[in-house]
N, C-alpha and C positions, 0 to 999 in steps of 0.2 A: 834855465832850470829844467831838468828832465821831467817829462810827463809821468804822473803817477800811474801805476798799473796794479791790477788786483783789487781785492775787496778788503776794505778797512771798516770794521764794525764800530760804530760810535755808541749806540745804545740799543738795548734789547728789552722788550716788554714781556718779561717772564710771567707776569701775573695774567696776561691775556691767555696764554696757553693753559693756565690753571683754571681760569674762569669760563673759558669757551671751548667748544668743539670747533676747530678751524676746518672748514670744508674746502675752500679754494683760496689760493694765494696769488697775488699779483705784485709785480714790481712797478712802482710809479716814481716818476721824477717829482721834485718839489720846487715850487717857485719861491726862492729865498732872496733875501737882501744880502748885500756883501758882508755886513757884520755878522749875520747869522752863519754864513759859511765859515768865516774865520773862527767863530766860537765853536762850531762843530769840529773844525780841524784840530782844535785843542782838546777835543774829546768831551765837551760839556753838553749834556742833554739828558732829559728825563722824560720817559714815555708812560709813566705810571697812570695818569688820568686821561690818556689820549683816546680819541674817538674820531670817526669820520662821518660827515653828513653831506647830503646833496643840497646845493643852492643853485637855482637857475640851470639845471642840467650839468653842473660841474661838481666835482667831488672836492671837499675841503676837509683838512685835518685840523682838529681843535684840541686844546688841552695839553699839547706837547710843550714842555718847558725848555727853551733854548736861552740860557742866560745872556745878558748883555756882554758884548765884547769889551775886555778891559781897556784896550787902547782906543776904543771908539769914542767919537765926540758927539755932536748933536745929531749925527747920522745914525746913531744906534737905534736898534729895533726894540719893540716891547717884547718881553719874554714869552708871553702866552698868546700871541696874536694868532689869528686864523691864517692857515697856509694852504694855498691851492695845490692840488695834486695833478700831475700831468700824465694822463692816460689816453689811449686811443679811444675813439668814439665807440667802437664795438665793445671794448672792455667796459666802458662806462655803462653801456646799455645792458650788458650781462649782469653787472653788479646791481644796477637799479631794479632789474626784474627780480633778482634774488631778495633784495631788501624789502620789496613790497609784500613778500610772503611774511606771515607773522613769525616773530621769534628770531629773525636774522638781523645781524648788524655788521658793520665794517669796523675792524679794529686794526690799528698799526701794530706790527709785530717787531720790526727791526729797522733801525736807521743806520745807513752805512754809506760809504763812498765806493763807487764802482768806476775804476779808471778815472778818478778825479772828479766825478759828478755825484752830487748828493742824491741818494735814492732812499725810498722807504718801501718795505715789504708790508703790504696790507693783506688782511685775510677776511673773507666772508665767513662769519661764524654764527653759531647758535649757542646761547647761554647754557652752561651746565647747571644741573640741579645739585643740591647739597650732597645727596647720596652718590652722584656721579663723581664728585670731587673726592669723597672718601674712598670710593672704589679705586680711583686712579692712584691715590696715595698708597693704598694697600697693595696694588699690583707692583708699584715701584719698589716698595719695601720688600715684597716677596722676591722680586728679581735680584735685589741687592743681596739678600740672604742666600739665595741659590748660588750666585757668583762667589760669595764668601766661602760657602761650603766646597765648591769646586776648587777654589784656590787652596784651601786647607788640605784637601785630598791630594792635590798635586804636589804639595810640599813634602808629604810623607814618603 
């Protein structure tokens, strides 16, 4: 069987970009069980309630829903278990220093396969206030209207 190449996105946490200002992003490996990998390869995952926390100087991802594998037997995993993220010690230290500052958190942004290995993109982020969210939506809407006007002008 040929080895996979490229990047295949399984799940994206779009709500995280809406609720947080993402300052830094990191790519981390995930310690998964076999049935979790098979379920991810089928494209099943939800990152809506996902977050990351430190336990014993290790970064763990919680709240990610990877459903049980259909053909799995007693070896199946629990859908919302805590999963360890694999990062270099330097990266873990940088992230932990940032998190100690008030208002910062670590959120998973995207779950994907890179050359056949499961990876997660995590971001060190600060929560947006309600008026920030409204301003972001207003800017997106203004950009869409400007593009629409340019398109209409080019058609004539």
